[in-house]
C-alpha positions in Angstrom: -42.1 34.0 -15.9 -38.5 33.6 -16.9 -35.9 32.0 -14.7 -32.8 34.1 -14.0 -30.2 33.6 -16.8 -32.6 31.7 -18.9 -32.4 32.1 -22.6 -35.3 33.3 -24.8 -37.8 30.8 -26.1 -37.9 28.7 -23.0 -41.2 28.5 -21.2 -41.6 27.9 -17.5 -44.6 27.2 -15.3 -46.0 30.3 -13.5 -46.5 28.5 -10.3 -43.1 27.1 -9.9 -40.0 29.1 -8.6 -36.7 28.5 -10.2 -33.4 29.3 -8.4 -30.3 29.8 -10.4 -27.1 28.4 -8.5 -23.8 29.9 -9.6 -20.7 27.8 -9.3 -19.1 28.4 -5.9 -16.0 27.4 -4.1 -18.0 24.8 -2.1 -19.4 23.3 -5.2 -15.9 23.0 -6.7 -14.6 21.4 -3.7 -17.4 18.8 -3.7 -16.9 18.3 -7.4 -13.1 17.7 -7.0 -13.9 15.3 -4.1 -16.3 13.3 -6.3 -13.7 13.1 -9.0 -11.0 11.8 -6.6 -8.9 9.1 -8.4 -9.2 5.4 -7.6 -5.9 5.5 -5.7 -7.4 8.1 -3.2 -10.5 6.2 -2.7 -8.6 3.0 -2.1 -6.3 4.6 0.4 -9.3 6.3 2.3 -11.4 3.1 2.4 -8.9 0.4 3.2 -7.6 1.5 6.6 -9.8 3.4 9.0 -13.1 1.8 8.1 -11.6 -1.7 8.4 -10.3 -0.9 11.8 -13.5 0.6 13.1 -15.4 -2.6 11.9 -12.9 -4.8 13.8 -12.9 -2.7 16.9 -16.6 -3.4 17.3 -16.5 -7.0 16.1 -16.7 -10.1 18.3 -13.6 -12.4 18.9 -14.3 -14.8 16.0 -14.2 -12.0 13.6 -10.8 -11.0 14.8 -9.5 -14.6 14.6 -10.9 -14.9 11.0 -9.4 -11.5 10.0 -5.9 -12.1 11.4 -5.9 -15.4 9.8 -6.7 -13.8 6.4 -4.0 -11.1 7.3 -1.3 -13.7 6.6 -2.5 -14.1 3.0 -2.8 -10.3 2.8 0.6 -9.4 4.2 2.6 -11.9 2.3 0.5 -11.5 -0.8 1.2 -7.8 -0.8 4.9 -8.6 -0.8 4.5 -10.6 -4.1 2.3 -8.0 -5.6 4.7 -5.7 -7.5 6.9 -8.6 -8.5 4.0 -10.6 -10.0 2.7 -7.4 -11.6 5.9 -6.5 -13.3 6.6 -10.0 -14.6 3.0 -10.6 -15.9 2.7 -7.3 -17.6 4.2 -7.3 -21.1 5.2 -3.6 -20.9 7.1 -4.1 -17.7 8.7 -7.3 -18.9 10.3 -5.3 -21.7 11.7 -3.0 -19.1 13.0 -5.9 -17.0 15.1 -7.2 -19.8 16.1 -3.8 -20.9 17.4 -2.9 -17.5 18.5 -6.3 -16.0 20.7 -4.7 -13.4 17.8 -2.8 -11.9 15.2 -5.5 -12.1 17.1 -8.9 -11.9 20.7 -8.5 -10.6 20.2 -6.1 -7.8 17.0 -7.8 -6.4 18.6 -11.2 -6.8 21.7 -10.0 -4.9 19.5 -8.9 -2.0 17.5 -12.2 -2.0 20.7 -14.3 -2.1 22.5 -12.3 0.7 19.4 -12.7 2.9 19.2 -16.5 2.1 23.1 -16.8 3.0 22.6 -14.9 6.2 19.8 -17.2 7.2 21.7 -20.3 6.3 24.8 -19.2 8.2 22.6 -18.4 11.3 20.8 -21.7 11.3 24.1 -23.5 11.0 25.3 -21.8 14.2 28.1 -19.9 12.5 27.0 -16.5 14.0 26.5 -15.1 17.5 22.7 -15.4 17.2 21.2 -17.3 20.2 18.2 -19.4 19.3 15.4 -18.7 21.9 14.3 -21.7 24.0 10.8 -21.0 22.8 10.9 -21.0 19.0 7.6 -19.3 18.6 7.5 -15.6 19.2 5.8 -12.5 18.3 9.0 -10.4 18.4 11.5 -9.7 15.8 15.2 -9.8 16.9 17.1 -6.5 17.3 20.7 -5.8 16.2 23.1 -7.1 18.9 26.4 -6.7 17.0 28.1 -7.5 13.7 28.7 -11.0 14.7 24.9 -11.5 14.4 24.1 -10.6 10.8 20.5 -11.9 11.2 19.7 -9.2 13.8 21.4 -6.6 11.5 19.2 -7.8 8.5 16.1 -7.5 10.7 17.0 -3.9 11.6 17.7 -3.0 8.0 14.3 -4.5 7.0 12.4 -2.8 9.7 13.6 0.7 9.1 13.4 0.3 5.3 9.9 -1.0 5.7 9.0 2.2 7.7 10.4 4.3 4.8 8.6 2.1 2.2 5.3 2.6 4.0 5.7 6.3 4.3 6.6 6.7 0.6 3.7 4.7 -0.4 1.4 7.1 1.5 3.2 10.0 -0.2 2.8 8.4 -3.7 -0.9 7.8 -3.3 -1.3 11.4 -2.0 0.5 12.6 -5.1 -1.7 10.5 -7.4 -4.8 11.9 -5.7 -4.0 15.6 -6.3 -5.9 16.1 -9.5 -5.2 19.1 -11.6 -2.2 20.2 -9.7 1.3 20.1 -11.1 4.0 19.8 -8.3 6.8 22.4 -8.3 10.1 21.1 -9.4 12.5 20.2 -6.6 15.7 22.2 -6.1 19.0 20.5 -6.4 20.7 19.8 -3.0 23.8 18.1 -4.2 25.5 17.3 -7.6 27.7 14.2 -7.9 29.1 14.1 -11.4 26.1 13.9 -13.7 23.7 12.8 -10.9 21.7 15.4 -9.1 20.3 14.8 -5.5 17.3 17.0 -4.9 15.7 18.3 -1.7 12.8 16.1 -0.6 9.3 17.5 -0.8 7.8 18.7 2.5 4.8 16.4 1.9 7.1 13.5 1.7 8.8 14.3 4.9 5.5 14.7 6.6 4.2 11.4 5.4 7.4 9.7 6.6 7.2 11.4 10.0 3.5 10.4 10.5 4.2 6.8 9.3 7.2 6.4 11.6 5.2 7.7 14.6 2.4 5.2 13.8 4.6 2.2 13.3 7.3 2.7 15.8 6.0 4.8 18.7 2.3 4.5 18.7 2.2 0.7 19.4 4.1 1.4 22.6 1.6 4.0 23.7 -1.6 2.2 22.9 -2.4 -0.9 24.9 -6.2 -1.2 24.6 -6.9 -3.9 21.9 -9.8 -2.1 20.4 -7.9 1.1 19.7 -4.7 -0.9 18.8 -6.6 -2.7 16.0 -7.8 0.6 14.6 -4.2 1.9 14.3 -3.1 -1.4 13.0 -5.6 -1.2 10.1 -4.7 2.4 9.4 -0.9 1.9 9.1 -0.6 -1.9 8.1 -3.8 -3.2 6.5 -4.2 0.0 4.5 -0.7 -0.5 3.0 -1.3 -4.1 2.1 -4.6 -3.5 0.4 -3.3 -0.6 -1.6 -0.3 -2.7 -2.7 -2.6 -5.3 -4.2 -5.4 -2.9 -5.2 -3.4 -0.5 -7.4 -2.0 -3.3 -9.7 -5.4 -4.8 -9.9 -6.9 -1.5 -10.8 -4.2 -1.1 -13.6 -5.1 -4.5 -14.9 -8.7 -3.8 -14.9 -8.4 -0.4 -16.5 -6.2 -1.6 -19.3 -8.4 -4.8 -19.8 -11.4 -3.6 -22.0 -13.2 -7.0 -21.6 -15.9 -7.4 -18.9 -15.8 -8.6 -16.1 -12.1 -7.6 -16.0 -10.8 -11.1 -15.3 -7.2 -10.1 -15.3 -7.8 -7.7 -12.4 -9.6 -10.3 -10.3 -7.1 -13.1 -11.3 -4.2 -10.9 -10.2 -5.7 -10.1 -6.8 -6.7 -13.7 -6.2 -3.3 -15.0 -7.4 -1.2 -12.9 -5.2 -3.4 -13.8 -2.2 -3.1 -17.4 -2.9 0.7 -16.9 -3.0 0.5 -15.2 0.3 -0.6 -18.6 1.8 3.1 -19.5 1.9 3.4 -17.2 4.8 1.8 -19.9 7.0 5.2 -21.7 6.9 6.7 -19.1 9.3 3.8 -16.9 10.6 0.3 -17.8 11.8 -2.3 -16.8 14.4 -2.0 -18.5 17.8 -5.0 -20.8 17.2 -3.2 -22.2 14.1 0.0 -23.1 16.1 -2.2 -24.6 18.9 -4.0 -26.7 16.3 -0.7 -28.0 15.1 0.3 -29.0 18.6 2.7 -26.2 19.5 2.8 -24.9 23.1 1.6 -21.3 23.1 1.3 -19.3 26.3 -2.3 -19.2 27.6 -2.3 -15.4 27.7 -1.7 -15.2 23.9 -5.1 -14.6 22.3 -6.1 -16.8 19.4 -5.8 -14.0 16.9 -2.2 -13.1 17.9 0.2 -13.4 14.9 3.2 -15.4 16.0 6.4 -16.3 14.0 8.2 -19.6 13.8 11.8 -18.8 14.6 13.8 -20.6 11.8 16.4 -18.1 10.6 16.9 -19.9 7.2 13.2 -19.5 6.6 12.6 -16.1 8.0 15.6 -14.8 6.0 13.8 -15.8 2.8 10.8 -13.7 4.0 13.1 -10.7 4.6 14.7 -11.3 1.3 11.3 -11.2 -0.4 10.6 -7.9 1.3 13.9 -6.5 0.0 12.9 -7.4 -3.6 9.4 -6.0 -2.9 10.9 -2.7 -1.8 13.0 -2.4 -4.9 10.2 -3.4 -7.3 7.6 -1.2 -5.7 10.0 1.8 -6.0 10.5 1.2 -9.7 7.2 0.2 -11.1 5.2 3.2 -9.7 7.9 5.9 -10.6 5.5 8.1 -12.6 8.3 10.6 -13.3 9.8 8.0 -15.6 8.4 8.4 -19.1 8.7 4.6 -19.8 6.8 3.8 -16.7 4.1 6.5 -17.4 3.7 5.0 -20.9 2.7 1.7 -19.3 0.4 2.6 -16.5 -0.4 6.3 -17.1 -3.6 5.4 -19.1 -5.0 3.6 -16.2 -4.8 6.7 -14.0 -6.0 9.2 -16.5 -8.6 11.6 -15.1 -12.1 10.8 -16.1 -13.6 12.6 -19.1 -15.6 15.7 -18.3 -18.3 17.4 -20.3 -17.9 20.6 -22.3 -16.6 23.5 -20.2 -19.7 25.6 -20.9 -21.8 22.9 -19.2 -19.7 23.3 -16.0 -19.8 27.2 -16.1 -23.5 27.8 -16.9 -25.9 28.5 -14.0 -27.8 25.4 -12.9 -31.6 25.7 -12.5 -33.0 24.0 -9.5 -36.8 23.5 -9.5 -38.4 24.5 -6.2 -42.1 23.7 -5.9 
């Protein structure tokens, strides 16, 4: 008995039935899903699963996680900066384009530091709260309060930054699809401003809803921590995981010590965040008066404008570096990190297109 599509000279057992399975749309979808790039898997597994685990975990797990979140949140801010300065390819670009990588980020950092110093010296209209520990950022109250203005700029830039990271990971996960070129919206001299992609607008809209509106609608702690993981923890893990992946992919030695060293290094740097932000249990342990209704896991900031301004300045530098080092449309950037995101090798095309024989007893 010969199986359907079998070539001559191949013998089969007479008491076994063979079924030929032709490639189908469903098979192709599963195959594409299985070949999803690392960036896609990292994005999928670092948000919702973490939130669901936390939602069904006891209070001590929450306390431990939000303590670790300080390392994670501040470490992710250092991630693109450390990655650029420790990678030889990026260092060449840094000194080739000092205005982009040194002067502009430095100007943002120094401006933030100056605002913080002026605010702490009492030269602005900022009013120091009676309780210097708070879980709230300070809104813009007028141009006489540049600290509040800086916080507002940081927050909305942060929303944009989160949304564009989601769009970037989505773009990196679309294997085998070349995006259509964007149309020009405006021409200023030799510079062209192009229309944004619909997917980018959608990512920004969903991210803004999740970061700005959703926290005001959700009050249940269990559901709130799920959304917190989806929109915040996801972002932090991806920001550290992608550079670690590049280091590991370009490091041919086992067990990829550069990748593990990078991730551990930025997390340790993130420990500096305890200077200005920590869970309530940490402040209580240090003797600060914390309202009794504040749970031990609640992240609370120490309101010292000169210190917090350095944190915002670090974020501005983070925004700029993260924008530049992942710009895959730039040939110089693509030459540095492109090999780390190359699609996996596949077998000969005839192996994919031939009917597969499935043994059925």
